[in-house]
C-alpha positions as CSV (number, residue, x, y, z in Angstrom):
1,M,130.5,106.6,-7.8
2,P,126.9,105.2,-6.9
3,P,126.3,103.7,-3.5
4,L,126.7,100.0,-3.4
5,P,123.5,97.9,-3.3
6,D,122.1,96.4,-0.2
7,P,123.6,92.9,0.7
8,K,120.1,91.8,2.6
9,E,118.6,92.6,-0.8
10,I,120.9,90.4,-2.5
11,R,120.5,87.7,0.0
12,K,116.8,87.6,-0.6
13,N,117.0,87.4,-4.4
14,I,119.7,84.4,-3.8
15,L,116.8,82.6,-1.8
16,Q,114.1,83.4,-4.1
17,C,116.1,82.4,-7.5
18,S,117.0,79.1,-5.5
19,Y,113.6,78.3,-4.6
20,K,112.4,78.8,-8.1
21,S,115.1,77.2,-9.8
22,G,115.4,74.3,-7.6
23,H,119.6,74.7,-7.4
24,G,121.7,76.4,-5.6
25,H,124.8,76.6,-2.9
26,I,123.0,79.1,-0.8
27,P,125.5,79.1,2.2
28,T,128.5,79.7,0.1
29,S,126.8,82.3,-2.1
30,F,125.6,84.0,1.1
31,S,129.5,84.2,2.2
32,I,130.9,86.1,-0.7
33,V,128.2,89.0,-1.0
34,E,130.4,91.7,0.3
35,M,133.6,90.6,-1.2
36,V,131.9,91.0,-4.8
37,L,130.0,94.1,-3.9
38,A,133.4,95.9,-2.7
39,S,135.6,94.5,-5.1
40,Y,133.2,96.2,-8.1
41,G,133.1,99.3,-6.0
42,A,136.7,99.4,-6.2
43,M,136.8,98.4,-10.3
44,N,136.4,100.4,-13.1
45,H,134.0,98.4,-14.8
46,D,130.7,99.1,-17.1
47,P,127.6,97.2,-16.7
48,K,126.3,98.6,-20.0
49,N,129.5,97.7,-21.4
50,P,130.9,94.6,-20.2
51,K,133.8,94.2,-22.7
52,Y,135.1,97.5,-22.6
53,P,138.8,97.3,-23.3
54,D,140.2,99.0,-20.3
55,R,137.9,97.4,-17.6
56,D,139.3,95.9,-14.3
57,L,139.1,92.0,-14.3
58,F,137.3,89.7,-11.6
59,I,137.4,86.1,-11.4
60,L,135.2,83.7,-9.1
61,S,137.5,80.8,-8.6
62,K,135.1,79.2,-6.2
63,G,132.7,79.0,-9.1
64,H,129.9,76.9,-7.4
65,A,128.9,80.2,-5.3
66,A,127.8,81.4,-8.9
67,L,124.1,82.2,-7.7
68,G,125.2,84.9,-5.5
69,Y,127.7,86.3,-7.9
70,Y,124.7,86.8,-10.4
71,C,122.6,88.3,-7.8
72,C,125.5,90.4,-7.1
73,L,126.0,91.6,-10.8
74,A,122.2,91.8,-11.3
75,E,122.0,94.4,-8.4
76,L,125.2,96.1,-10.0
77,G,123.3,96.7,-13.2
78,Y,124.5,94.2,-15.5
79,F,120.8,92.7,-16.2
80,D,117.5,92.5,-14.7
81,P,117.6,90.4,-11.4
82,R,114.6,88.5,-12.6
83,L,116.5,86.8,-15.3
84,V,118.6,84.6,-12.6
85,E,115.1,82.8,-11.8
86,S,116.2,80.7,-14.7
87,F,119.6,79.5,-12.8
88,G,120.4,76.0,-13.5
89,G,117.8,75.6,-16.0
90,A,117.6,73.8,-19.5
91,G,119.1,76.5,-21.9
92,T,119.7,79.1,-19.3
93,I,122.7,81.3,-19.7
94,F,123.0,81.4,-16.0
95,G,124.5,77.8,-15.1
96,C,125.6,76.5,-11.8
97,H,129.0,77.7,-12.7
98,P,129.9,81.0,-14.8
99,D,130.5,80.5,-18.3
100,R,132.5,83.2,-20.4
101,V,130.8,81.6,-23.6
102,K,127.4,82.2,-22.7
103,Q,127.7,85.4,-20.4
104,P,129.7,88.5,-21.7
105,W,130.3,89.8,-18.1
106,I,132.3,86.6,-16.9
107,E,136.2,86.8,-17.6
108,V,137.1,83.1,-16.5
109,S,135.0,79.8,-16.7
110,C,135.3,78.3,-13.1
111,G,134.1,75.0,-12.1
112,S,137.5,72.5,-11.2
113,L,138.3,74.6,-8.0
114,G,142.3,75.8,-8.0
115,H,142.4,77.0,-11.2
116,G,140.9,80.5,-11.2
117,I,144.0,82.3,-9.1
118,G,146.6,80.8,-11.6
119,V,144.5,82.3,-14.4
120,G,144.2,85.8,-12.6
121,A,148.2,85.6,-12.1
122,G,148.4,85.2,-15.7
123,M,146.1,87.9,-16.6
124,A,148.1,90.3,-14.0
125,L,151.2,89.6,-15.8
126,A,149.9,90.2,-19.3
127,Q,148.6,93.4,-17.9
128,K,152.1,94.4,-16.7
129,I,154.0,92.9,-19.9
130,N,151.4,95.3,-21.6
131,Q,152.4,98.4,-19.2
132,S,148.2,98.6,-18.7
133,N,146.8,100.2,-15.5
134,R,144.5,97.3,-15.4
135,Q,143.9,95.5,-12.3
136,V,142.9,91.9,-11.3
137,Y,140.7,90.6,-8.6
138,C,140.3,86.6,-7.6
139,L,138.0,85.5,-5.3
140,V,139.2,82.1,-3.7
141,G,137.8,79.6,-1.2
142,D,139.5,78.0,1.8
143,G,138.4,74.8,0.9
144,E,139.8,75.0,-2.8
145,S,142.9,76.3,-1.4
146,N,144.0,72.6,-0.4
147,E,144.8,72.4,-4.2
148,G,148.4,73.0,-4.7
149,T,147.8,75.2,-7.8
150,V,146.4,78.0,-5.5
151,W,149.8,78.2,-3.8
152,E,151.7,77.8,-7.0
153,A,150.0,80.9,-8.4
154,V,150.7,82.9,-5.1
155,M,154.3,82.0,-5.7
156,V,154.3,83.2,-9.3
157,A,152.5,86.6,-8.2
158,V,155.1,87.2,-5.5
159,D,157.9,86.6,-7.8
160,Q,156.8,88.5,-10.6
161,K,155.8,91.4,-8.4
162,L,152.2,91.5,-9.4
163,D,150.8,94.3,-7.4
164,N,148.0,95.1,-9.6
165,F,146.6,91.4,-8.4
166,T,144.2,91.1,-5.2
167,I,143.3,87.8,-3.8
168,L,140.0,87.8,-1.8
169,Y,140.2,84.8,0.4
170,D,136.9,83.4,1.5
171,N,137.7,82.3,5.1
172,N,134.1,80.6,6.0
173,Q,135.5,77.7,7.3
174,S,134.3,75.0,4.7
175,Q,136.7,72.3,5.4
176,T,136.0,71.9,9.0
177,R,135.2,68.2,8.5
178,C,138.4,67.5,6.7
179,L,141.7,69.4,5.8
180,Q,141.1,73.2,7.4
181,I,143.9,75.8,6.6
182,R,144.8,77.2,9.7
183,K,146.1,81.0,10.1
184,P,145.5,82.1,6.4
185,T,147.0,85.4,7.1
186,E,150.2,83.9,8.3
187,I,150.5,82.1,5.4
188,Y,150.1,84.5,2.7
189,T,152.4,86.7,4.5
190,A,155.0,83.9,4.9
191,F,154.5,84.0,0.7
192,G,155.4,87.6,0.5
193,C,151.9,89.1,0.0
194,D,150.7,92.3,1.2
195,V,148.0,90.9,3.7
196,H,144.8,92.5,5.1
197,E,142.7,90.5,7.7
198,V,138.9,91.6,7.6
199,N,135.5,91.0,8.6
200,G,134.3,89.6,5.4
201,H,130.8,90.8,5.8
202,D,131.7,94.6,6.6
203,L,131.7,96.6,3.6
204,G,133.7,99.3,5.1
205,E,136.5,97.1,6.2
206,L,136.8,95.6,2.7
207,Q,136.7,98.7,1.1
208,E,139.7,100.1,3.1
209,A,141.8,97.3,2.4
210,L,140.9,97.5,-1.1
211,S,142.1,100.9,-1.4
212,S,145.3,100.4,0.2
213,S,148.6,100.2,-1.9
214,V,152.1,98.6,-1.5
215,S,154.2,98.5,-4.7
216,G,155.7,95.6,-5.9
217,R,153.8,92.5,-3.8
218,P,150.3,91.1,-4.7
219,K,147.6,91.8,-2.3
220,C,145.5,89.1,-0.2
221,I,142.5,90.1,1.8
222,V,141.8,87.3,4.2
223,A,138.0,87.7,4.7
224,N,136.7,86.2,7.7
225,T,133.1,85.3,6.9
226,I,130.1,83.1,7.7
227,K,128.4,80.5,5.4
228,G,124.7,81.3,5.5
229,Y,125.5,85.0,6.9
230,G,122.3,86.3,7.7
231,C,120.2,83.2,8.2
232,Q,120.7,81.5,11.6
233,S,119.0,78.2,10.2
234,L,121.8,78.0,7.3
235,V,124.4,78.7,9.7
236,D,123.2,76.0,12.1
237,E,122.9,73.4,9.5
238,V,125.4,74.4,6.9
239,F,126.3,71.0,5.7
240,A,122.8,70.1,5.2
241,W,122.1,73.0,3.0
242,H,125.4,72.7,1.0
243,R,123.8,71.9,-2.3
244,R,119.6,72.0,-1.5
245,S,117.3,74.6,-2.5
246,P,114.4,75.5,-0.1
247,N,110.9,74.4,-0.3
248,E,108.0,77.4,0.1
249,N,107.8,77.0,3.8
250,E,111.5,77.1,4.3
251,L,111.8,79.9,2.1
252,H,109.5,82.1,4.1
253,Q,111.2,81.1,7.1
254,L,114.8,82.0,5.8
255,L,113.2,85.4,4.5
256,E,112.0,86.1,8.0
257,E,115.2,85.4,9.3
258,L,116.8,87.6,6.8
259,N,114.6,90.6,8.0
260,A,114.8,90.1,11.8
């Protein structure tokens, strides 16, 4: 298996694409990079043939982090990284949320929060019914987990013993201004999942958690992450940067912080 791409280079591309496009949820895109890379490192997939029948399945339920996801896929070999510079533009296939109709490497179109994990549980159940070895991975946010559909999906996954289903929970504290879900590890454990709490920016910890196996239970990896990880300006002003893109001076400053 080839080595995984450098997360720092992916974050540089996120910044460049956000600057050129004028779009991008940069802080949340930064928080998912290692989770996406570790998942694809564990998955059976082929960048040159994204729809091959035996592939494992990945769902970005928090679809507003699409820019980070696209930049990860580009470095994994799915397409030229420069193509993502059209992000959010007229006529582009790289919309601000993943679109399975326009993008053959996307399994589920995600925009409205709280839906991806339910689709993922259904996909995992379908693989069980078909007696397939295919795995399903779903990355959810702590903010979207205020949606009741998330926990209904978890109950289904536990009830149906979907040990081919992995939930990656991005615990980046995005809801500190409103309803924060506290102690997610305890909650997922109480629901009956096989739970692993890790540093979500440590590829080694993520890979170790992904490689473990418990029969008869869905896995949940609670990944403790930082919105804007790698750029102190983003971390310090995370709400100000929620939706905006950098101007030229800000781009240079953020790139300098990444390289520090």
